[in-house]
Structure formats: C-alpha cells, structure tokens
VODRENKE-319126 format. One record per residue (C-alpha): x, y, z; residue in one letter. Coordinates in pm, 1 decimal. Layout:
N
        X        Y        Z resn
        X        Y        Z    a
...
***
This chain:
622
        X        Y        Z resn
    848.8    -24.7   4186.4    m
    706.0    197.9   3916.9    t
    351.5    286.9   3953.2    a
    161.1    253.0   3610.0    n
    472.5    165.7   3384.2    p
    358.7    235.9   3030.5    i
    407.8    -64.6   2739.1    k
    560.1     55.8   2448.7    i
    511.9   -141.5   2092.4    t
    811.7   -141.5   1843.5    d
    739.2    -56.2   1511.1    t
   1097.6    -74.2   1357.7    t
   1012.0   -370.6   1172.4    f
    678.1   -322.0    983.1    r
    530.4     43.8    996.7    d
    880.4    214.6   1071.3    g
   1033.7    125.0    724.6    h
    669.6    113.7    549.8    q
    615.0    477.9    616.5    s
    941.1    620.4    535.0    l
   1067.2    374.4    282.9    m
    820.1    177.9    107.5    a
    840.2   -132.0    327.3    t
   1214.0   -233.2    129.1    r
   1368.3   -315.0    460.6    l
   1486.2   -695.2    367.8    r
   1474.3   -970.2    605.9    t
   1835.5  -1020.3    605.8    s
   1880.7   -693.9    735.3    d
   1676.9   -702.5   1011.5    m
   1790.5  -1077.5   1130.0    e
   2112.2   -961.8   1261.3    p
   1933.7   -693.9   1493.7    l
   1622.0   -949.4   1585.1    a
   1762.2  -1153.9   1895.2    a
   1900.7   -818.3   2048.6    d
   1537.0   -640.7   2008.0    m
   1393.7   -921.7   2165.1    d
   1616.1   -869.1   2472.2    a
   1500.8   -536.0   2529.6    i
   1152.6   -622.8   2659.1    g
    889.7   -426.4   2416.6    f
    555.9   -555.7   2506.4    h
    532.7   -658.6   2158.6    s
    665.0   -605.4   1799.6    m
    500.7   -523.1   1490.0    e
    652.4   -727.5   1195.4    v
    414.5   -815.5    973.7    w
     72.9   -778.5    789.1    g
     31.6   -414.9    660.2    g
    202.9   -387.9    265.2    a
    510.7   -628.7    422.4    t
    321.0   -940.2    218.8    f
    242.4   -714.7    -92.3    d
    598.8   -564.6   -106.1    v
    834.0   -919.4     -6.9    t
    651.0  -1094.6   -326.9    t
    600.5   -831.0   -560.2    r
    957.0   -645.0   -484.9    f
   1167.3   -824.6   -266.5    l
   1150.4  -1193.6   -385.9    a
   1102.9  -1314.5    -69.9    e
    818.1  -1513.8     90.1    d
    647.0  -1323.4    381.1    p
    582.0  -1682.5    531.5    w
    942.5  -1748.6    594.1    e
   1022.3  -1351.4    703.8    r
    732.6  -1420.9    979.8    l
    904.1  -1781.6   1074.3    r
   1211.7  -1642.2   1099.1    t
   1153.8  -1342.4   1346.3    f
    974.3  -1609.2   1537.0    k
   1286.6  -1829.1   1599.4    r
   1538.3  -1471.6   1667.9    l
   1231.2  -1333.9   1859.0    m
   1088.4  -1631.6   2091.7    p
   1035.5  -1403.8   2413.4    s
    839.1  -1080.8   2239.6    t
    491.1  -1166.8   2126.7    p
    483.3  -1068.2   1764.8    l
    189.1   -837.7   1610.5    m
     87.3   -823.0   1307.2    m
   -179.5   -558.1   1088.1    l
   -460.2   -736.8    963.4    l
   -703.9   -518.0    726.8    r
  -1038.4   -709.0    798.8    g
  -1190.4   -898.3    522.3    q
   -936.2   -720.7    310.3    s
   -694.5   -923.7    496.8    l
   -319.4   -774.3    364.8    v
   -493.9   -715.9      9.3    g
   -704.5   -454.8   -129.6    y
  -1020.5   -600.3   -204.2    r
  -1287.9   -815.3     27.7    t
  -1168.0  -1191.9     12.4    y
  -1406.4  -1442.9     77.9    a
  -1475.2  -1588.7    422.8    d
  -1270.9  -1914.5    347.2    d
   -967.6  -1697.6    242.5    v
  -1017.2  -1543.9    546.9    v
  -1004.4  -1814.4    803.5    d
   -740.1  -2016.1    608.4    a
   -485.1  -1659.3    604.8    f
   -533.4  -1647.3    989.2    i
   -509.7  -2044.0   1098.2    d
   -218.8  -1985.2    866.1    c
    -57.7  -1688.7   1050.4    s
    -91.3  -1765.7   1377.5    a
     77.1  -2118.1   1335.9    q
    342.1  -1947.2   1162.8    a
    412.7  -1698.3   1470.9    g
    163.4  -1423.8   1497.9    i
     68.4  -1390.4   1851.6    d
   -153.1  -1013.0   1849.9    v
   -378.3   -964.2   1523.5    f
   -436.1   -589.5   1511.4    r
   -741.6   -565.6   1283.2    v
   -946.7   -292.8   1170.8    f
  -1158.7   -215.9    869.4    d
  -1103.6    114.7    672.1    a
  -1473.9    221.1    751.0    l
  -1483.8     98.3   1127.5    n
  -1762.2   -116.6   1008.0    d
  -1785.3   -401.2   1220.8    e
  -1924.9   -651.5    980.0    q
  -1567.8   -652.7    799.3    n
  -1444.0   -746.4   1110.2    l
  -1648.3  -1027.3   1266.0    q
  -1528.7  -1323.8   1007.6    r
  -1188.6  -1244.0   1132.2    a
  -1242.5  -1181.0   1498.9    a
  -1413.5  -1508.2   1533.2    d
  -1108.0  -1685.1   1348.0    a
   -865.7  -1532.9   1597.4    i
  -1043.0  -1625.3   1890.9    k
  -1065.4  -1946.8   1732.2    r
   -690.1  -1960.7   1719.4    s
   -612.5  -1856.3   2074.8    g
   -424.9  -1555.3   1991.4    k
   -487.2  -1200.7   2142.7    h
   -729.5  -1001.5   1911.6    l
   -689.0   -652.5   1866.6    q
   -982.9   -408.2   1679.4    i
   -826.9    -59.8   1601.0    a
  -1058.8    197.1   1541.6    i
   -933.3    426.5   1294.7    c
   -889.6    776.5   1406.8    y
  -1029.6   1091.1   1152.6    s
  -1123.3   1465.7   1136.0    v
  -1314.5   1629.0    886.8    t
  -1261.2   2018.0    793.9    e
  -1250.4   2086.5   1149.3    e
   -940.1   1952.7   1204.1    g
   -987.4   1814.7   1562.3    r
  -1213.3   1598.2   1739.1    l
  -1575.4   1701.4   1691.2    g
  -1804.4   1814.5   1436.5    g
  -2090.6   1594.2   1297.2    p
  -1893.5   1308.8   1201.1    i
  -1578.6   1168.2   1399.7    y
  -1672.9   1326.3   1750.9    n
  -1646.4   1186.2   2092.0    l
  -1994.7    972.1   2050.2    d
  -1884.6    836.6   1722.6    y
  -1552.5    678.2   1886.4    f
  -1710.0    608.3   2206.6    i
  -1963.2    388.5   2032.2    e
  -1752.3    260.0   1810.0    r
  -1528.7    128.4   2122.9    a
  -1799.2    -32.6   2260.2    r
  -1890.5   -205.8   1973.8    r
  -1566.8   -360.7   1911.1    f
  -1535.4   -451.8   2278.3    q
  -1872.0   -643.8   2239.9    e
  -1744.8   -863.6   1964.0    i
  -1474.1   -981.0   2131.7    g
  -1172.2   -743.7   2148.1    a
   -901.6   -826.4   2421.2    d
   -750.6   -465.1   2370.5    s
   -851.6   -177.0   2196.8    i
   -629.8     44.5   1959.5    c
   -655.8    386.7   1873.9    l
   -545.0    402.9   1516.9    k
   -408.4    770.8   1433.5    d
   -289.0    651.6   1060.1    m
   -206.2   1035.6    985.8    g
   -108.7   1167.0   1257.6    g
   -383.3   1407.8   1293.0    v
   -505.2   1342.7   1675.6    m
   -412.8   1696.9   1847.1    a
   -270.0   1568.8   2167.8    p
   -569.5   1748.2   2378.8    y
   -820.0   1548.8   2196.6    d
   -611.9   1217.0   2251.8    a
   -616.7   1329.9   2647.2    y
  -1031.8   1380.5   2651.4    e
  -1059.3   1069.2   2401.4    l
   -865.4    803.4   2605.4    v
   -994.7    979.0   2923.6    a
  -1362.9    914.6   2784.0    a
  -1290.6    551.2   2705.8    l
  -1093.2    417.6   3011.3    k
  -1375.3    397.3   3234.0    p
  -1608.9    218.7   2989.3    i
  -1365.9    -53.1   2847.8    l
  -1263.3   -353.1   3040.3    d
   -961.6   -399.4   2777.1    v
   -628.0   -217.1   2733.6    p
   -601.2     81.0   2559.9    i
   -329.8    101.7   2278.9    q
   -209.5    438.9   2110.0    l
    -67.1    411.1   1731.9    h
     28.1    755.5   1577.3    t
    231.9    913.1   1296.0    h
    459.0   1181.8   1351.5    y
    394.4   1362.9   1036.0    t
    205.4   1671.9   1135.9    s
    444.9   1688.3   1406.3    g
    204.6   1627.3   1696.8    m
    286.9   1277.8   1817.5    a
    531.3   1262.2   2082.7    s
    305.2   1537.9   2270.8    m
     -9.3   1334.6   2178.6    t
    149.7   1052.8   2340.1    a
    266.8   1191.2   2623.6    l
   -118.2   1298.7   2676.4    k
   -255.8    962.2   2611.2    a
    -13.4    815.5   2883.6    i
   -163.0   1139.3   3112.4    e
   -476.8    984.3   3057.3    a
   -429.3    635.1   3093.6    g
   -373.0    461.9   2789.6    v
   -201.8    142.2   2841.0    d
     25.2     99.4   2518.3    i
    178.2    331.7   2267.7    v
    372.6    221.1   1926.8    d
    677.1    395.9   1899.4    a
    986.3    270.7   1677.9    c
   1395.6    300.0   1673.5    l
   1522.1    658.9   1585.9    a
   1671.8    627.0   1233.7    p
   1314.4    486.4   1149.5    l
   1106.9    737.5   1344.8    a
    951.9   1064.4   1284.2    l
    863.3   1197.0    937.2    r
    562.0   1008.3    840.3    t
    661.2    722.5   1073.3    s
    601.1    676.0   1484.0    q
    738.5    884.0   1752.1    p
   1081.3    722.7   1817.7    a
   1103.2    507.6   2161.0    v
   1438.9    690.8   2289.5    e
   1286.9   1041.4   2381.7    p
   1021.5    855.8   2517.6    i
   1168.2    650.9   2756.5    v
   1370.1    914.3   2848.3    v
   1094.7   1173.8   2911.8    t
    907.7    887.6   3139.0    l
   1235.0    822.7   3388.1    w
   1175.4    807.8   3709.1    r
    807.0    852.9   3689.3    t
    473.5    657.1   3764.8    e
    472.9    572.3   3379.6    n
    821.1    483.8   3360.0    d
    874.5    217.0   3107.1    s
   1157.7     33.3   3244.5    g
   1353.3     -3.0   2920.3    l
   1699.4     45.9   2914.2    d
   1788.4    368.1   2697.0    l
   2165.1    240.4   2611.8    q
   2051.0    -77.7   2475.0    k
   1828.0     88.9   2259.7    l
   2076.9    356.6   2155.8    l
   2320.5     69.3   2022.4    r
   2054.8    -58.8   1828.0    m
   1993.7    257.9   1673.4    g
   2361.5    264.6   1573.0    d
   2347.1    -92.1   1391.5    r
   2016.4    -15.4   1234.2    l
   2190.9    318.7   1107.0    e
   2442.5    140.2    956.1    a
   2207.7    -68.9    752.8    i
   1998.1    189.2    612.2    l
   2254.6    380.0    338.4    p
   2195.4    120.7     87.7    k
   1802.9    197.2    123.8    y
   1871.5    567.6     54.9    r
   1678.8    580.1   -262.3    a
   1394.4    423.7   -101.3    e
   1397.1    726.8    163.2    m
   1429.6    989.5    -59.7    e
   1142.3   1252.4    -34.4    s
   1098.6   1605.3   -240.7    p
   1014.3   1785.3     84.8    r
   1291.6   1965.6    336.1    a
   1093.9   1940.5    616.3    a
   1100.8   1643.9    851.8    v
    731.9   1768.5    909.9    i
    442.6   1791.2    704.8    d
    172.7   2064.8    883.1    a
    -59.1   2003.8    513.3    k
   -128.8   1657.8    702.1    v
   -388.2   1850.9    881.6    l
   -562.9   1889.7    554.9    s
   -489.6   1572.0    312.6    h
   -458.9   1332.5    599.6    q
   -314.1   1075.5    393.1    i
   -107.9    814.6    639.0    p
    242.3    745.2    621.4    g
    277.9    452.2    427.4    g
     66.4    632.0    124.1    m
    291.4    914.1    144.6    a
    582.6    759.3     71.1    s
    423.7    515.1   -176.4    n
    264.6    824.5   -324.8    l
    590.1   1018.0   -408.9    i
    707.1    696.9   -544.0    a
    442.0    666.5   -803.1    q
    453.0   1019.0   -896.1    l
    819.8    976.0   -980.6    r
    779.2    674.8  -1147.2    e
    501.8    870.8  -1375.0    a
    680.4   1161.5  -1443.2    d
    459.8   1389.8  -1257.0    a
    670.4   1452.7   -908.3    l
    604.0   1815.9   -977.8    e
    245.3   1753.3   -924.2    r
    252.1   1630.4   -584.0    l
     87.9   1973.9   -402.2    d
   -205.7   1968.3   -677.5    e
   -279.8   1572.9   -563.0    v
   -270.1   1713.5   -228.9    l
   -519.4   1946.8   -251.5    q
   -709.8   1701.9   -450.4    e
   -712.7   1474.0   -169.1    i
   -942.8   1649.1     46.1    p
  -1193.4   1712.1   -249.6    r
  -1168.2   1368.5   -325.8    t
  -1206.7   1203.5    -16.1    r
  -1527.2   1427.2     95.5    k
  -1688.8   1332.0   -251.3    e
  -1649.9    981.3   -166.8    l
  -1828.5   1008.0    223.1    g
  -1534.2   1109.2    446.9    y
  -1394.3    771.2    496.6    p
  -1090.2    702.7    698.0    p
   -778.0    735.7    506.9    l
   -645.5    423.0    617.3    v
   -530.1    107.9    349.1    t
   -738.9     17.3    134.9    p
   -956.8    357.8    125.4    m
   -640.1    560.8    104.5    s
   -512.5    400.8   -175.3    q
   -798.3    424.4   -346.4    m
   -884.4    809.8   -254.2    v
   -534.5    873.1   -355.1    g
   -488.9    685.2   -644.7    s
   -853.7    859.5   -752.3    q
   -692.6   1177.9   -709.9    s
   -368.1   1099.7   -923.6    v
   -630.6   1014.1  -1195.1    s
   -821.0   1342.0  -1164.9    n
   -503.7   1555.9  -1143.5    v
   -357.0   1397.7  -1453.0    l
   -667.4   1292.1  -1633.5    f
   -972.0   1496.5  -1561.3    g
  -1193.7   1446.5  -1272.7    r
  -1322.1   1087.1  -1274.5    y
  -1191.3   1056.2  -1631.1    e
  -1016.5    706.1  -1525.2    m
  -1218.9    548.5  -1234.3    v
  -1043.6    224.2  -1078.1    s
  -1266.7    -77.9  -1042.8    e
  -1201.9    -34.9   -642.2    q
  -1415.3    261.7   -624.0    i
  -1684.9    102.2   -860.4    r
  -1681.1   -162.1   -622.2    d
  -1673.7     92.2   -315.4    y
  -1984.0    281.4   -446.6    a
  -2150.3    -53.7   -425.9    n
  -2101.2    -92.8    -85.2    g
  -1854.9   -445.5   -147.3    l
  -1619.2   -258.4     97.1    y
  -1862.8   -185.9    355.7    g
  -2107.2     96.5    502.1    k
  -1986.6    448.2    389.1    a
  -1893.4    655.6    684.1    i
  -2112.2    889.6    508.6    r
  -2336.8    906.5    121.2    e
  -2155.6    931.4   -128.9    l
  -2201.0   1286.2   -378.4    d
  -2469.2   1136.7   -634.8    p
  -2331.4   1371.0   -921.5    q
  -1952.2   1171.4   -834.7    v
  -2118.0    826.7   -804.6    v
  -2296.7    940.3  -1166.1    e
  -1963.7   1030.0  -1291.5    l
  -1791.6    698.9  -1155.9    v
  -2077.2    492.6  -1361.9    f
  -2060.6    735.8  -1675.9    k
  -1892.9    444.9  -1879.8    a
  -2112.5    188.4  -1723.5    d
  -2446.0    312.4  -1586.6    p
  -2579.2    -24.3  -1541.5    g
  -2299.5   -121.1  -1292.9    g
  -2416.4    118.7  -1005.4    h
  -2634.2   -184.5   -808.4    n
  -2535.0   -147.2   -447.5    p
  -2603.1   -422.5   -207.0    i
  -2709.4   -448.7    116.4    s
  -2580.0   -619.0    421.0    g
  -2214.3   -765.7    463.7    r
  -2013.5   -738.1    182.3    a
  -1825.4  -1082.0    208.9    a
  -2198.1  -1256.4    178.9    d
  -2192.5  -1211.1   -180.3    s
  -1845.6  -1383.3   -215.9    i
  -1849.3  -1732.7   -349.8    e
  -1555.1  -1947.2   -149.7    p
  -1200.6  -1876.2   -314.0    e
   -948.9  -2133.2   -183.4    m
  -1073.0  -2426.7   -419.4    g
  -1005.2  -2245.9   -700.3    a
   -674.0  -2070.0   -626.9    a
   -552.3  -2449.6   -501.7    r
   -615.8  -2554.2   -888.8    e
   -500.5  -2235.5  -1024.0    a
   -160.4  -2328.3   -867.9    i
   -160.4  -2704.4   -836.2    k
     94.0  -2745.5  -1095.5    d
    343.4  -2537.0   -883.5    i
    272.0  -2579.1   -528.8    s
      0.2  -2775.1   -330.2    s
    142.3  -2574.1    -15.0    d
   -163.2  -2393.3    156.5    e
     47.5  -2083.2    223.4    e
    153.2  -2036.2   -143.7    d
   -231.8  -2089.5   -227.5    v
   -289.6  -1808.5     -9.4    l
     -3.6  -1565.7   -155.8    t
   -185.0  -1651.2   -482.3    y
   -559.5  -1607.2   -360.6    a
   -458.5  -1241.4   -261.3    m
   -280.2  -1164.0   -509.4    y
   -324.4  -1338.7   -839.7    p
    -70.4  -1192.4  -1084.2    t
    180.8  -1085.7   -877.3    t
    165.0  -1362.8   -663.0    g
    163.7  -1610.0   -931.2    l
    542.3  -1415.7  -1055.8    r
    645.6  -1423.6   -717.2    f
    521.7  -1841.1   -677.2    l
    692.2  -1900.1  -1021.6    r
   1075.8  -1732.6   -873.5    i
   1034.9  -1884.2   -527.4    k
    967.2  -2244.1   -719.2    h
   1268.3  -2201.8   -971.8    g
   1061.7  -2162.3  -1262.4    l
   1167.8  -1858.4  -1347.3    e
   1488.1  -1643.2  -1244.1    p
   1496.6  -1353.5  -1001.3    v
   1472.7  -1033.3  -1170.7    p
   1738.5   -822.2  -1118.9    d
   1519.9   -535.8  -1014.8    e
   1413.1   -787.2   -755.8    m
   1781.3   -868.7   -641.1    k
   1964.5   -746.7   -337.8    l
   2125.0   -424.2   -316.0    k
   2505.2   -390.1   -227.7    n
   2614.6   -189.8     85.0    a
   2638.5     89.7   -117.7    d
   2287.1    116.7   -232.6    g
   2388.9     -8.0   -629.9    a
   2193.0   -313.3   -772.6    k
   2412.4   -620.3   -821.2    p
   2595.0   -647.3  -1152.3    a
   2351.2   -766.5  -1442.1    r
   2439.7  -1116.1  -1590.4    s
   2697.0  -1126.7  -1907.7    p
   2418.2  -1119.9  -2167.4    q
   2355.5   -766.7  -2053.2    g
   2680.7   -698.0  -2074.3    s
   2861.6   -485.6  -2315.3    k
   3022.8   -798.5  -2503.3    a
   2656.1   -914.1  -2557.1    q
   2592.2   -580.1  -2724.4    a
   2397.8   -618.4  -3088.9    v
   2706.9   -450.2  -3272.7    g
   2501.2   -289.2  -3560.8    r
   2631.4      0.3  -3727.5    s
   2364.6    252.8  -3760.1    i
   2274.8    195.5  -4107.7    g
   2194.8   -165.6  -4006.2    e
   1978.2    -49.6  -3692.2    a
   1598.5    -66.4  -3696.5    p
   1393.0    206.9  -3747.6    l
   1267.2    441.0  -3459.2    k
    924.1    293.4  -3317.1    s
    677.4    550.2  -3130.4    a
    826.4    471.9  -2806.8    n
   1142.0    657.3  -2858.0    v
   1218.9    937.5  -2594.8    r
   1475.0   1206.6  -2570.7    q
   1719.8   1231.3  -2254.4    f
   1944.1   1471.4  -2140.9    n
   2254.6   1311.2  -2015.3    v
   2554.9   1496.9  -1786.8    y
   2891.0   1370.1  -1811.8    v
   3126.9   1605.1  -1582.1    e
   3112.6   1926.7  -1789.7    d
   2972.4   1780.1  -2096.5    e
   2590.9   1748.6  -2226.0    f
   2460.2   1525.6  -2464.2    f
   2108.3   1476.3  -2582.8    r
   2017.0   1116.2  -2656.4    v
   1758.5    911.0  -2762.1    e
   1633.2    568.9  -2622.8    v
   1405.3    328.3  -2770.7    d
   1325.0     19.7  -2618.9    p
   1441.5   -280.6  -2822.7    a
   1178.3   -561.8  -2671.8    q
    827.8   -506.3  -2710.7    p
    701.3   -285.1  -2369.5    r
    614.3   -152.7  -2741.0    s
    379.4   -307.9  -2931.1    a
    375.4   -625.2  -3139.0    i
    374.4   -527.6  -3496.8    g
    392.0   -210.1  -3705.0    t
    297.7    130.9  -3578.0    v
    237.1    359.2  -3894.3    s
    463.9    643.7  -3896.3    p
    208.1    926.0  -3915.6    d
     69.1    827.9  -3551.5    i
     93.9   1179.0  -3381.2    a
   -227.0   1308.3  -3259.0    a
   -405.0   1166.5  -2958.6    g
   -717.1   1124.1  -2755.8    a
   -602.4   1385.3  -2460.1    v
   -761.8   1510.9  -2175.4    t
   -850.3   1881.8  -2041.9    d
   -545.6   1846.9  -1834.3    e
   -327.4   1678.2  -2106.8    g
   -233.2   1367.3  -2011.9    a
   -250.6   1111.7  -2299.4    e
   -481.8    781.3  -2276.2    l
   -488.3    696.1  -2623.3    s
   -288.8    776.8  -2938.7    i
   -553.1    774.6  -3274.9    t
   -484.9    802.4  -3652.3    t
   -692.4    779.5  -3956.4    s
   -606.3    413.2  -3967.0    d
   -476.3    297.5  -3599.3    e
   -560.0    347.8  -3230.0    s
   -318.3    267.1  -2983.6    l
   -382.4    200.1  -2598.7    i
   -124.2    338.4  -2421.8    i
    -28.9    280.7  -2022.0    a
   -150.9    602.9  -1865.6    p
     62.4    551.5  -1549.3    l
    318.3    251.5  -1403.8    p
    196.4    -58.3  -1355.8    g
    113.4   -427.9  -1451.9    i
    -66.0   -613.5  -1689.3    v
   -344.4   -784.8  -1493.0    l
   -519.4   -930.0  -1831.9    r
   -648.8   -863.8  -2119.6    y
  -1061.6   -863.1  -2194.9    e
  -1031.4   -933.8  -2568.8    v
   -826.0  -1140.1  -2823.9    e
   -606.7  -1035.7  -3120.5    v
   -853.0  -1029.5  -3452.2    g
  -1189.7   -940.6  -3202.8    g
  -1413.4   -667.0  -3281.8    q
  -1472.9   -414.1  -3050.6    v
  -1670.8    -92.8  -3038.4    q
  -1563.6    258.2  -2866.9    a
  -1607.9    211.3  -2506.1    g
  -1556.9   -166.6  -2472.2    d
  -1314.5   -275.6  -2226.4    p
   -979.6   -405.4  -2406.3    v
   -710.1   -457.5  -2086.9    v
   -696.7   -360.7  -1701.1    v
   -381.9   -220.8  -1571.2    l
   -304.6   -243.4  -1209.2    e
   -151.4    124.2  -1146.9    a
    -82.0    290.1   -777.8    m
   -251.2    -54.9   -671.9    k
   -560.1     -6.2   -847.3    m
   -743.0   -215.5  -1131.3    e
   -848.0     30.1  -1382.4    n
  -1000.4   -104.5  -1707.5    t
   -865.4     80.5  -2027.0    l
  -1173.8    120.5  -2290.6    p
  -1132.9    109.9  -2635.6    s
  -1125.0    481.2  -2784.1    p
  -1246.6    355.6  -3148.1    v
  -1489.3     92.6  -3334.4    a
  -1254.3   -140.0  -3484.6    g
  -1034.4   -455.2  -3510.3    t
   -806.0   -571.1  -3242.8    i
   -479.0   -584.1  -3419.1    k
   -212.2   -676.8  -3146.7    a
   -201.5   -721.2  -2782.3    l
    173.7   -615.3  -2681.8    s
    244.3   -796.4  -2350.2    l
    141.1  -1096.5  -2188.8    e
    -43.8  -1067.0  -1827.1    p
    169.8   -993.4  -1537.7    g
    434.4   -772.4  -1722.7    a
    524.6   -426.9  -1593.4    t
    472.3   -100.1  -1818.2    v
    586.9    223.7  -1799.4    a
    401.1    499.6  -1810.8    k
    314.3    533.7  -2213.0    d
    422.6    220.2  -2302.6    d
    157.2     48.7  -2576.3    i
    -77.8   -186.9  -2460.4    l
   -262.5   -265.4  -2762.1    a
   -326.9   -170.1  -3138.3    i
   -701.6   -145.6  -3298.3    i
   -712.7   -138.9  -3666.7    a
   -976.3    109.3  -3780.7    q
***
C-alpha cells in the first residue's frame, strides 16, 4: 500500500482547453471520452466555470447548464468541480447577492460537487456570500488563494511574502473552507518556493491543500513535484495533448515519476495514454484556435508579465482580430507597468482581463486614453479592497473624462448593489421563465440574451457558431449565401464605395491579386458618408478613435467587439465628450464619447451586434 498517495484533479475538460484554445472544445467532442475518464480514478474533474459559461453562450451556441448535466450523467463516480470567481461568479463584474445565491443553488442541483472559489484580490468579503451558499448546498467548498509575485519574481518582498499567504490561508479556513487551493494562474511559483509555502501551511491548516499551476514558465512539473515532497495533498494536471505551454502539467509524467514511491497515485498509465490518443484525434479540427505566434513551448517572459494561460490565448486572439498581433511584445512589456500602477493585483479573472485590456488600450491608443468601465469601478472599490494603493496620477487619468466619477466606497462591494434577479426575470419573461435561463441573462445581458433567443428558436444559429467539420472547416453556408444567389450586377450598376472599403493581397498559387472589399450591409453606418472624410482624431500612437471633417464626425470601433448600448438617440444633441456608445471589447465595457458637438445623424447598429475594428458606430453632424 502506498503511504501517502497523491490525488490528482484532471483539468482537461475545462482549464486545459481554456488555456490553449480559448475554451473552444465542444461538449459533443468531450462526450465520447467522458465515461472512460470517469473510470480512471481522478480525485475530481474540473469541467465547468471559468470562461466556459461565457464561451458556450457567446461562441458555441451551447447551453452551459446542459453541458454540466451531460457531464454529471456520464461521470457519476468522479466528483465534478467548477471554478467560481467569488462575487463575480462566471462573469466580469460584481453581482448582487441574490444572483450569487441562485447561481450556486442551480449549479449544485445541475451537478457540481466541488466549488473552487477565489477572489481576484484575495478579499474574503467577496468570498463570504458564495461560501455561505455553498455550505448550505452541502457541497465541498474549496477556497483558492491567488498566488502572485512582484518584481522580485520569487516568494517574498513587501507584498506577496510567506506571511501574506499564511494569513490568507488561516482566514479562508476560518470562513469555512473544506480545502485550500494554491492557485498559481501565471505559472510563476518557483519549485523551492512551493516547497517552502506548502511546508509552512501544512502544520497550521486542518484541511487538505491542493496545487493549481500552469506550465507557462516551464517550472510547473518541478513545482508540483516539490509541493508533493512538502506534503501537498492534491495537484491539478491534464491529459498530455492539452497540457504544457500555458496549460497544466501533463498527468502522465507525474504518474510515472511517482510510481512505486510513497506518493504513487495509483492511476493506470496505459488507460491515460489511450485517452490521450483519443483526444489527440479530436484536436485537428481546432487547429485555428490553437495557433500561437510563438515557437517555444515555454514563455520565460511570464516571469515578468505574469499573464495566466487563459488570458494569454485570448490576448493573442484579440490582437489578431484587431490587426495588431505584431504589437504583442509591446503589450507584454506594458502589462507589468499597468499592473504596478493599479496596485499590483494578482493577474486572475477578472483582474487579468482588466489589466490586460487596459494594457492593450495603452499600447494602441495612448496610455489611459481609453479606459474601461471596469477599471473605473475597480478604482472606486467595486471589486474589493486593492492589494496596494493605486497610483494617484493614474487614478486622475482614469477619471479624466469624468472627474466627479471618482467616489471610492468602503466596505463590501456587493452591499451597494440592489437585487437583480427580479429585473432579469422580467426582462426575459417572453422568452423563458427557467431559472437557469434567467441566470444566463443576469450575468450576460447582451450576449446571454442573444444566446437565449437562439436556444428558444427565435434566431437561427449564426454560421460562426456552428460545429466545425473534422478538417477544421466550418459547414457550408446556407443557399442564400451561395454563388447562385449573387447580386449579379455589372460594375456600372454597383453602389459607390463606402468609407469602409479595404484592400487585401490575394495569392492564388503563383498569381497575385490586389482586391478591394466593401461590406454590403450596414456594419458601416446608416446614411451617406461624405466622400471628403479623410482626416481623423488620432492619438500619439496613430490609432484612430474617430474620423472628422468640416461637417461630419464618425465614431468608429477601435477594436473588435459587441455593441452593448447607445446612450443617445438619432436627432439628439451632444457636446464633445458626451457618451455615445458602449462597446464591449476584450470583455470590458468601453464608453466611446462624441469627439465634437453636434446632432446624432445615424446610429449604425442594433445593441448586441458584433463589430470589427474600424466599423462605423455612429455619425454626428456638426
């Protein structure tokens, strides 16, 4: 008998594909593997939470609740775990207490056995409500400590030192944790630091300790081994095809390393290898999502920028969509600076998205020229108590457009939020009364509403959400998009080119063509754009935020995103600086102001519409 067998939580069905392919693995591709994964003997399987809820509804046209029930049916013997962002649940803001209670109740009923709960600022005030609800449900409450370091790059220094983590662990145990997780989302926990930390925590905690780390820096397998030597009870790992890089350590080498030692996991290597082969056969259809501009398996620069795995894959995808992938290194250099100015928050959702998207904006548009609503809320304490005071000069820049908007709160952030479930039920009463649907809307009023309309047959499934073929290609478009339905006009009858026309280089074998593409439907603005529009309001870095001539001004999308809402109506008067449209870009809300005083001539799109970079959002007549 093994003296102290290590327990392993498998992350293949959640964080593995979140880290490497922006959470795009579909339920239909995991279902055939689930029963055999259940038979392997994992301590638990992480299958839900994190970004899966957002991605299934926003990009895959899948019901996340149904995904969870499917996993529970296929894996009845293995406890199912989810990652919950404390008072932010699976979203990117602080939600009201009634939303937290309802979400946890529904999640427990749908199949979650272990709730791994964290707060991006390690603030217990943002954990308490979720902790109480989980304890009422009778499920396992695991509270995670978000691990981070500062410029030292190692455990220690004035902020993230041994005393800090010991104090947090003690406090989290006091509020009811059944286990404690050391959550190293950036893969920056060094092996000997892991040993020191686990060895210090074991004598003072009465509950098991679990290690969650990422391979990003190349240290994760060594870190896991040293933590095991120090007495950690459980480690996270995943099947080799979705391991390493920005994901978790691979489970197979851990099993072999510990074979016939006092920490032997008891897992069957041959079963794991067969499961890896089956997963490997599925992944080619996702090769586009797994593309990376980097050749190396590890990224030693993470020891500086510290961005977590899931954020890394999203950051690459977002820069690619913004035609700015070549500026990735600039963004990675900007992240530590922005993080320092914002009080050294641990880079974990939603703080990682907030710091990451602000860093992108700083690079593309000038430092703090475009600031998300979430950054303003954070500066006002609505995400909890900051680890360190924010840079006063940066706070001034954050509220430059609205100096009166800086009103920091004291106490628990959620105490200032009115109940939200009643309004959510009312908003979708004509679509559904199901509590799970209400929660989907409550957390994602724009993208969630679109998904609910698709789910209940009020809208068709868009082509971009459809299941891919085995070769990675999307299914053929419906007949109305085929060549047989082409407009068929001669160039003499064609409409005039709009301001959205763009040139592309096209290579067909040995031939080269330069073509112009102009969107036919109003991604561009409704109405006529003056042909003399040529000069824009440009930041020091050269990125356009608006285009203005003597008689009109266009507000254009600075990044790909979704129109959340317009703050004005056609015919209304605006002054320079007045808010016009709220655009969700990189999962953050950005309010785009009017660059001039004038009259709203046209609003181009409906709320919920997806936009590309440089799409026209509004026209203002001067």
